[in-house]
N, C-alpha and C positions, 0 to 999 in steps of 0.2 A: 464715186467711191464714198465721198463724204456724206452724200445723201443716204447711201446704204448703211454706213456706220451710224448716222444719226437715226435712221429708221430702226435699226437693230437696237440702239440704246434706248430710244423712245419706247419701242415695243417691249423691251425688258422692263423698263420703268413702269409702263402701264400695266404689264402683266403682274408685277410685284404689287402695285396698288390694288388691282383687282383681287389678287390673292389675299391680301390683308382685309380688304373691305368685304369680301364675300365669305370670310371665315366665320364659322359658327360662333367662335368666341366673341368676335366683334358685334355680331347681330345680337347675341344673348346679353352682351354688356348693356346695350341700349335698352333692351326689353326689361332688364332687371333694375335699371336706374332711372327709368322714365318717371317714376313717382317721387324722386328725391325732393326733399324740402330745403336743402342747402342752396341758398341763392347763388353763391359762387360756382358751385358745381353745375347748377342749372344753366348759368350763363356760359360756362365752358362747354356744356353739352350742346347748347344752341349754336355756338360758334363752330363746334366740330361738325354739327349737322349741316350747317351752311357750307363748310369746307368740303364735305362729302358730296353735296349737290354740285358744287363747282367742279369737283373731280369727275363726277358723272358726266357733266356737260363736256368736259375736256376729252373724256374717253370717247364720247359720241362724235366729237369733231375730228379727232386725229386717228381714230381706229379705222382701218380699212376693212373691207368685207372679209379678207383672209384672216385678219387678226380677230375679228368677231367669231369666225368659225373656229379658230384656234381656242379662243376663250371658252366657247360652248363645249368644245371637245374636252378641255381640261377641267371644266366645272360643270359636270352633268347635273341633271335635276336632283339626283340623290343628295348632292351637297348644296343645293339651292343656288341657282344662277345669281350672279352679281346683281343684275338689274332688278329682278323680281324680288330678291331678298330685301333690297333697299326699299323698293316700293311698298311692300307689305309692312316693313318696320316703320317707315316714316308715316304711313297712314295711321298706325296706332298712335304715334307721337303727336302728329299735327291734328288728326281728326278728333281727338278727345277734347271735350269741353269747349269747342268752338261755337260761336254764335252766328256763324256765317249762314247765308240763305241756302235754300234747297239746292239750286244749281251749282253754287260754289262748293258745297259739301260733296255733291255727287262727283263733280269734276276732280276734286282732291282725292277721292277714294278710288274711282273706277276708270278714269280716262287715260291713265298712263300706258305708254306703249309696252306691250308684253305682259300687261297685268293679268291676262287670262290664265297664266300659270301660277298665280298666287294660290297657296294652299290653306292659309290661315288668315282670317280677317276678324277684327273686332271694331264695331261701330258704336259710338256713344253719342247721346244727346242729338239724335237725328230729328230735326224740326219738321221736315216735310218728307213725305214718302210716296207722292204720286208717281214719280218716275223711278223710284228705287227698285221696284220689282223688275222692270224692263232692263235696267242696267245690271242688276245682280246676275242675270243669266249669262252675262259675258264672262263670268268667272267659272269657266268650265272645269277647272281642276280644283276648285275649292273643296276642302275636306272639313274644315272647322270654321264655324261662323258663330259669333257672339254679337247680339244686339242688345244695347242697354238704353233705357230711358227714351224710347221712341214716343214722342208726345202726341202724335196723331195716329190715325187708323193704320194698323199694320195687318194686312190680309195674309192669312195662313191657309192655304199653301201657295197662293199666286206668286209667281216669280221664282220661288224656291224649287218648284217642281222640276225645272230643267237642270238642276244641279245634281247630275247623276253620280258624282263622286262624294257628295256631302255625307259625312259620317257623324259629325257632332254638331248639334244646334243648341245654343243657349239663348234664352230670351229673358231679360230682366227688366222689371219696372216699365213694362209697356202696358199702359192702362187700357188701351183699346186694341185688344188682340182678337181678330176675327177667325174663328175656326168653323169650317162647314159642318153641318149635320150629316149624319150617316147617309141619308137619302140624297144628299147633294154631291156626294163623292163620286168622281169619275176616275180619279187617279190616286196614286199613293206614293209615298217616299220609299222607293225600293232600296236605297243605299243607306238610309239613316240608321245609325246604331245607338246613338245616345241623344236623349232629349231632356233638357233642363228648362223648366218654366218657373220663374220666381216673381212674385208680386205683380201678377197680371190680373188686374181687378175684374176685367170683363169676362174672363175665362170661367164658364160654368160647367162645361163638359169637354171630354176629349175622346173622339172616336178611335178605338184601338185599331180599326181596320186601316187607318192611314199609314201605319208603320209596321209592315210585316216582318222586317228584319231588325226591329228594335231589340237592343240588349239591355240598355239601362234607361229607366224612366224616373225622373225626379220632378215632382210638383210641390212647390213650397210657397206658403204664405199667399196663396191665391184665395182671398177671403170669400169670394162668391162661387168657388168651385164646388160642385155638388156630386159629380160621379164620372166614372169612365163609361163609355158607351160601346156596345157591340152592334154592328149593322143589323137591321131588321132581316129576319128570315134565316139568320145563321145562329143556331142554338149555342154552339160552342166554337167560336172562332179561335183558332189556335195561334198564340204568340209563341211560335216554336223556339225562337232564339232568346226571348226575354230572360235575363238572369237576375236582375234586381229592380225592385219597385219601391220607391220612397214617396210617401205623401205626408207632408209636414205642415202643420199649422194651417190647414184649410178648414176653418171653423164652420163652414156651411156644408161640408161633405156629410151626407147622411146615409148613403147606400152604395153598394157595389152592383154590377149588372145582375139582373135576375137570373138565377141558375148558376151563377159563378162565371169564371172565365178560365179557359184552358191555357196554361203556360207550363208545358212539361219540363222546361229547364230552369224555371224560376227557383233560385236558391236562397234569396234574401228578400224578405218583406218587412218594411219598416213603416209603421203608422204612428204619427205623433201629433198631438194637438188637434185631433179631429173630434171636437167636443160634441157634435151631433150624430156621429156615426154610431149606429145601433147594432150592427152585426158585421162579422167578418165575411169574406166571400164564401158562398155556398159550395159544397162538395169539394172542399179543400183537399180532403184525403185522397181523392181520385184525380182532380183536375190540376193539382199542384204537387205531383208526386216527388219532385226533387227538392222541395223546400227544406232547407237546413237551418235557417235562422229566422226567427220571428220576434220582432220588437214591437210592443204595444205601449206607447207613452201617452198619457193624458187623454185617454178616450173613455170618459166616465160613463157613457151610455151603453157601452158594450156589456151585455149581460152573460153571455156564454160563448163557448166555442161552437162552431157549426155542427149540425147533425152529421154523424159519422166520425167526428173528432178531427184531430190534427193529422197531417201527413206522417207516415210511419218513419220517414227518414230524418225527421226533425232532430237536430243536435243541440240547438241553443234556443232558449225561450226566456224572454225578458218581459215582465209585466210591471209597468210603473204608473201609479196614480190612475188605476182603473177600478174604482170603488165597487161597482156592481159586479164586475167579473170576479174580483177577489171574494166578494160576498158569496158567490156561487162556486167556490173552489172545490167543494166536495163532488162536483159533477165534472171536473176537468178531464178525468180519465187519463192522466199522465202515465199510469202504469202500463198502458197499451203502447207506449212509445219506446221501442227497443233500443233506439240510438240516442235518446236524450241524455246529454252529458253535462250541460251547463244551464242552470236555472237561477234566475234573478227575480226577486220580488221586492218592489219599492213602493212605498206609499200605503196609506190606510185602507181599510176595508169598509164596506157598507155596514157590516156587523162589527161588534167589538172583538177584535182579535187580541186575546190576552196570552194565548199559548200557541206556539207554532213549531213544527208542522203537525197536523193531525195524522194519526196512524193511517198508513196506506196512501197518503197524498202524493208523496214523491217516489219516483221509481228508483230501484236499486242501482241503475246504471249511472247515476250522477257522479261526476268527478269534481264539479265546482258548484258551490252553493253560496249565494250572496243574498242577504236580507237587509233592508235599510228603510229608514223613515217610517217605522211602525210605532206610532205614538202610544198605543195601549198595550204593547207587548210586555209581559211581565216575566215570562219564562220560556225556555226551549223544552219541547216535549220529547222525552227520551224515546217513547214508543214510535214517534214519527221519524226518528233519526237512526234507530238501532239497526235497521236493515241496510243502511247506506255503506256497505262494505267497500265500495270503490271510491268513496269520496276522498279527494286529495287536498282540496282547498276550501276553507270556510271563512266567510267574512260577514261580520255583524256590525252595523253602524247606525248611528242616529236613532237609537231606541232608548229614549230618556227614562222609561219606567222599567226597563229590564233589570231584574233584581237577582236572577239566578240562572245558571246553566244546570243541566241535570245533576242532581246531588250525588247520584250513584257513580258519576264519572263518565268519561268519554272513551274508555278503553276499547269499546266495541267498534270505534272508527279506526280500524287497524291500518288503513291506507292513508290516513290524514297526515299530510306533511307540513301544511302551513295553516295558521289560524290568525285572523286579524280582527281585533275588536276596537271600535272607534266610537267616541262620543256616547258612551252609555254611562250616564252620570250616577246612576244608583247601583250599578253592579259593584259588589264589594269584594267578591272572592271567586276563585276558580274552583271547579269540582275536585274531588279527592284524587281522581285518577285521570291523567291526560292520555291521549293516544300514544301508544308505545313508539311509533315511528315519527312523532312530531319533530320537525327539523327547524321550523321558523315560527316564532310567536311575536306578534306586533300588537302593542297596546297604545292607543292615542286618545287623549282627552277623556280619560276615565280616572278621575282623581282618587276615588276610593280604591279602585283596583290597583292603581299605581302604588298607593301606599302599602297595600298588602303584599305587593310583589317587589318591594324594595330589597335590593341585594343584601343578603346575609341577615337583615333585620326584619323584613316583612313576614307576616304569618303564612304567606303563600310561597315564599321563596323556595322552600324545600320541594314544592310541587313542580317547579319549572327549572330548577337548577341543572337538570340533565339535558335541557333543550339547547342544541348547539348555537342557534341564532336567536337572540332576543333583542327587541327594539322597543323601548318605552319612551314615548314622547320625543323621538328623535335620537335618544341616547342608545347606542348599540352596546350590547354586552356579549362578549365572546368568551365563554368560560371553558367550553369543551373543544378538544382538538377534532378537526375534521380534515378530510382529504379532498383536494381539488378546488378549483375556482368556483365560486358561487355567484350566480347572477340573481340579484334581488327580484327581477321580473318573474323568475320562476316560482317565487313564493308569495309576493305581495301583489294582489290584483286590485 
């Protein structure tokens, strides 16, 4: 009887311990606090970690097979089993920043009993990788893998090919990353949905055929990266599921695959810091029919949009520091884009841009217009703005030579609700008539304009006194009654 009572008591105690240690809150606590810099907290975490290991050993020693079955029944995979949760969490804690040799590192990461059900793994500062691939395939349920600072050769795709459930792969600071050429490919990653590659110096190209189910691709700061590849003999290999493509600060990238690439569900394309890139993908208007957002940042060699123009479903277009492209703005053909609602122009042009926008440049569908960092801009062109009857938000910033808005007024912008003017040092006054439905006006770092809009005393005060929300250099002015709660995010972009 005493034995049964003791067993029941011990079983309840162990069950409670398992319940606490397997809880999502406990695991997340360690994940969130593993980078703390407070020495006392770190000592406490280390002691608690050791205590948990001892508790785990105790559970292994005293738990019978029946108790283990009970624990597995009460803590299914959906809640992460006790042992596997601890293994994966401690691997992150202990495996980071260690200078242990290859065999010790691999044992620490992959040799634990039951480790095959780990679903998320992060490996840092792996010194040796000869045996890494063979051990990696034992993680048959792995869904997310992050590899950072692998100092030696990391072959891609060896070892990872057997990870049939792997959905997200991130590789950071791996200077020798080997990717097979298209003609060497015999297999592909059938499950991978997200791929992030950052600061991988040896990466020169990436065969798109490796990832037929990829949804998100992000390549960043790979300074020798040149292009994406399509396997030989396939004119338009389709990346059916690809939704977003980001290529950032790859200074050697200079072309896309010849003839373009087919991604019927691609909605976001972001290219930044590609200083040698001369052209956008060919046939974008047909091969990328779902593209809704296009960001071009710091691509000074791009001269024009591809033949056929941009996809007709494009909603948002941002062009920043692309001198040659802005210099050829009269050939953009934005009027042919029936859905374009948000347009952003940042940075100087190859020509001297003193007045913007030219007549017919922008489509009447715009609801948001932002222009910034135009060093030579002196005035806004009424003829280029007067047909923007749907415009709701306009922001002008960092235009040091801007001296005037259309003198005739902006009454023709009947839908405009918010206007934001920032860091325009020479702008002295507002036009005679502001939009009739203007609800919010913000002025920041415009000393001459600030003086003319001074409450009651400024020469422009009578022009803005009817505007319900006014903010000048952080000072809010509410003179007009209005109904309902106002969220500033609806008016200041």
